[in-house]
C-alpha positions in Angstrom: 7.3 223.0 -100.2 6.6 219.4 -101.3 9.0 216.7 -100.0 10.7 214.5 -102.6 9.3 210.9 -102.8 11.6 208.2 -101.5 12.5 205.3 -103.8 11.7 201.8 -102.8 15.3 201.0 -101.8 15.3 204.2 -99.6 12.1 203.1 -97.9 13.4 199.7 -97.3 16.7 201.1 -95.9 14.6 203.3 -93.5 12.7 200.2 -92.5 15.9 198.3 -91.9 17.6 201.1 -89.9 14.6 201.6 -87.7 14.2 197.8 -87.1 17.9 197.4 -86.4 17.9 200.2 -83.8 14.9 198.7 -82.0 16.3 195.2 -82.2 19.5 196.2 -80.6 17.8 198.1 -77.8 15.2 195.4 -77.0 17.7 192.6 -77.3 20.2 194.4 -75.0 17.4 195.2 -72.5 16.0 191.7 -72.4 19.4 190.0 -72.2 20.2 192.1 -69.1 17.4 190.3 -67.3 17.1 186.9 -69.0 20.7 185.8 -69.7 23.1 185.1 -66.8 26.6 186.5 -66.7 28.0 183.0 -67.1 25.9 182.2 -70.2 26.8 185.6 -71.7 30.5 184.8 -71.3 29.9 181.3 -72.9 28.0 182.9 -75.8 30.7 185.5 -76.4 33.4 182.8 -76.4 31.4 180.7 -78.9 30.8 183.7 -81.2 34.5 184.6 -81.0 35.5 181.0 -81.8 33.0 180.9 -84.7 34.4 184.1 -86.2 38.0 183.0 -85.7 37.3 179.6 -87.3 35.7 181.2 -90.3 39.0 182.8 -91.2 41.3 179.8 -90.5 39.3 176.9 -91.9 38.0 176.1 -95.4 34.4 177.1 -95.8 33.1 173.5 -96.1 34.8 172.5 -92.9 33.6 175.6 -91.1 30.0 175.1 -92.3 30.1 171.5 -91.1 31.4 172.5 -87.7 28.8 175.3 -87.5 26.0 173.0 -88.3 27.1 170.2 -85.9 28.5 172.2 -83.0 27.9 175.9 -82.9 24.2 176.1 -84.1 23.0 173.4 -81.6 24.9 175.2 -78.8 22.9 178.4 -79.5 19.6 176.7 -80.1 19.7 174.9 -76.7 19.7 178.3 -74.9 16.1 179.2 -74.4 16.8 182.6 -72.9 18.9 183.7 -75.8 16.3 182.4 -78.3 13.6 184.2 -76.3 15.5 187.5 -76.4 16.1 187.1 -80.2 12.4 186.2 -81.0 11.0 189.0 -78.9 13.5 191.6 -80.2 13.0 190.6 -83.8 9.2 190.9 -83.4 9.4 194.3 -81.9 11.9 195.4 -84.5 9.7 194.4 -87.4 6.6 196.0 -85.9 8.5 199.2 -85.1 9.9 199.4 -88.7 6.5 198.7 -90.1 4.6 201.3 -88.0 7.3 203.9 -88.5 7.1 203.5 -92.3 3.3 203.6 -92.2 3.3 206.7 -90.2 5.8 208.5 -92.5 4.0 207.3 -95.6 0.7 208.6 -94.3 2.3 211.9 -93.4 3.6 212.1 -97.0 0.1 211.2 -98.3 1.4 208.2 -100.3 -0.4 205.6 -98.3 
């Protein structure tokens, strides 16, 4: 019985879901080794403050604070950036190869 062809948004959704799953697993695994407990608490507090400020401040003030305070705070942390860059690379590759494998199985590639 032939399988129905997926539309482009369905294929893209499958790519995103696969990538998100791999990103979460790889980022979590790397952060267990590369980010200290103290840095993790600081990061969590900064994310919580950013989220809270987004609901209590006008958008222009929040964006200015985000650009001048929060973003530089996160960009100074090399271990956090390293986890993000490695996890995003693995996520993209996993989504790409998973889609390629499925498309070859469906004989559409």
